[in-house]
N, C-alpha and C positions, 0 to 999 in steps of 0.2 A: 389640325394634325390627321393625317391620313394614315390609315392601316390596310396592309395589304395580307391577307392570307392565302396560303396556296397549301392545298393539300394534294400531293401527288403521289400516284402508284406509278413505280420504277419497275421497268423490264428487267433492266440490268442495275443493280445496286452499286457494285463497283465503278461502272460507268458514269452513273449519276453523280455520284460522289468526287471524281474528277472534274466533271463538267461544273459542279457548283461551285467549285472552287476558282472557277475564272470569272465569276461574277463581281470580282474585286473592282471591274471598272464602272460600279455603279456610284461610287465614290466621286467620280470627276461629274456627275449628273447636277444641275442646281436644284436645290429642294431636296437631295436626297438626306436622309438622316441616317439610317441604319437597317440592315438586314441580319437576321439570324435564322438558324433552322437544325434540324437533325431527324432522326429516325425513330418515329412513333414506335412507343413501348408495344402496344398490343399488336403491330402489324409490322412484320421486319421488311416489308418491300414499300411501305409508305412513308414518305417524307413529309414534314411539316417546315413551312417557310413563313417567317414574319417579317414584311418589310415596312418600313417607316418613312413617311414624307410630310414634309411641311404644308402641303395643300394639295387639294385635287388638281389644281392648274400644274404646278410642278410635275405632277406623277402623269397627267396627260400629254404633257411635252415631251417627258422621256418616252412613253409609249408609242408616240408617234416618230420620234426620231431616232430613239437608242435602242428601245427595247428589241427588235427582229435581230438585229447583228448579234446581240449577245444569247439570245433564246435558240436561234436556229442549231447551236451544237448540241441542245438537248431534245429536240424534238422528237428525234428517233428511241429514244431510251425511257419515253414516258407513255405509258400504257392509258393513263387517265390524267387529266389535271382540272381541279377546282378551285378556282379564283372569287375570292370574297373582297370587296373593297368597302372600307366602312369609316365614317367618322370619328377621331376620339372625341368623347363627351364627359370622361372624368379620367382624373389622375389620383393613384393612391400611393402616398408615400412619396418615393423620389420621383421629382417631375421630369428630369432629364433623361430624354430615352436614349442618348447616346451613352451616358453612366451604366444605364440597365442593361443594354447590349453589350457593352464591352465588361461587364463584371458577373454577368450569371451564368451559372453552369446548367440550369433546367428552366423549361420552360412548359407553361400550362395554359392551354388557350379553350376556353368553352364558346360552342357555337349555340347559339340558345334562339328556338323559335317558341314566341309567344301564343297564346290562345289571343283571337281577335280583339285589338281596342285594349289590350292589358299595358302597354308601356309605360302609362304613368304609374300603377301598381308596382312595376318592375322597377321603374329608376327610383321610386319613394323607398322601397325596400332595400334596394342597392345602397341608397345614401344612408339610411338607418340602421342596417343590417350587417350587408355583406361588406362593405366599405371596412366598418371598426372591425370587423372580424379578421379580415384579411390584413390590414395593416397592423395588427397586433401579432400575427403569426409569424413564429421564429424563422426567421430565415428568408421572409417574403420581401425580397428587394423593394418592388415597386409594381403597380400594374396599372392597366389602361382598359376603361371600359367603354365600346365602340358602337354607334349605332348603322347599321349595315345600308349603304346607300339604296335607296328607292325602296326599301323595305321597314316600314316603323315597325313592325312585330319581330324583328330578328336583329339579335346583338351578338357581338363579340366580346368576349373578356380575356385579357392576357395577363398572366401573372409572371413575374422573373423570379427565379429561386437562386439562394445561394448554392444549394446542394441538394442531391437527391433526396436526403434523409428528413430534411426540412420539407419537401414537398410531398414525400410519401407520408409523414405525420399529418399535413392538412388535410390528405386525401381519407385517411383512416380515420381522424379523429374530430378536425376542425369542420369540415366540409357537411359532413351528415348532420351534425348538430344544427350547424347554421341554416342548412336548409329546412330542417323540420321548423326550426324558429319563424323563418322567414315564409313559409308555408308554399315554397317553391312549385309544388305539384300542382296548387290551384289554378297557376296561371301560366304555366309552361305548356306548351305543346310537345316540344320535343328538347333535348339536350344532349349534345355530344361533347366528349371531352377530350382533349389530346394531351398527353404528357410526356415528355423527352429530354433527353439530355442534348445540349447544344453541341454542335460539331464545331471544333474550333477552325478547321479550314474554311468553314462556310461561313463565318462572322464578317461583316465588312460594316465599319463604322467610321462615318464622315470625321475628320477632325474638326473641331471647334473653329 
């Protein structure tokens, strides 16, 4: 499974919101699973969007045949777009991404760049420490850990939350303690986390 993370600086928030609602056509494309997004909490003009596809092949086919027509309407209302494509290597709790995308109220995405050649320790600590901590966190519905395509030292982690209170509790209490236990600072070069409520009008989930 493939995850596509998009961070957008919108020049016109209202116009971007309207344009994003028109991505429902994604559901017609083979291999599409779901897409969700919202306005990043700390940056009111930045949107975060997470798309999920069955495979790289299905995603490439969409990019070659269907993407341009849908994206054209948003081109002039985006000041900057950063796109990251990654392969899913782990699931935590709920393995069905359509259920996660359809039921979550909030999303947390972490973009992690490691010190060179640190991916083995990152994966080991993820399995031993982070996955159990996330899996037992109140209100954490499910999560995906992904390796960025073409960069063995960069990973994305996306967790889906029942509500904002559960996400804020994780941020304030569970994350600091778990990060200390995992000694994250010793093998991490940079970590950027985005958290936001999901906009209902941006949610596209392909029917089973």
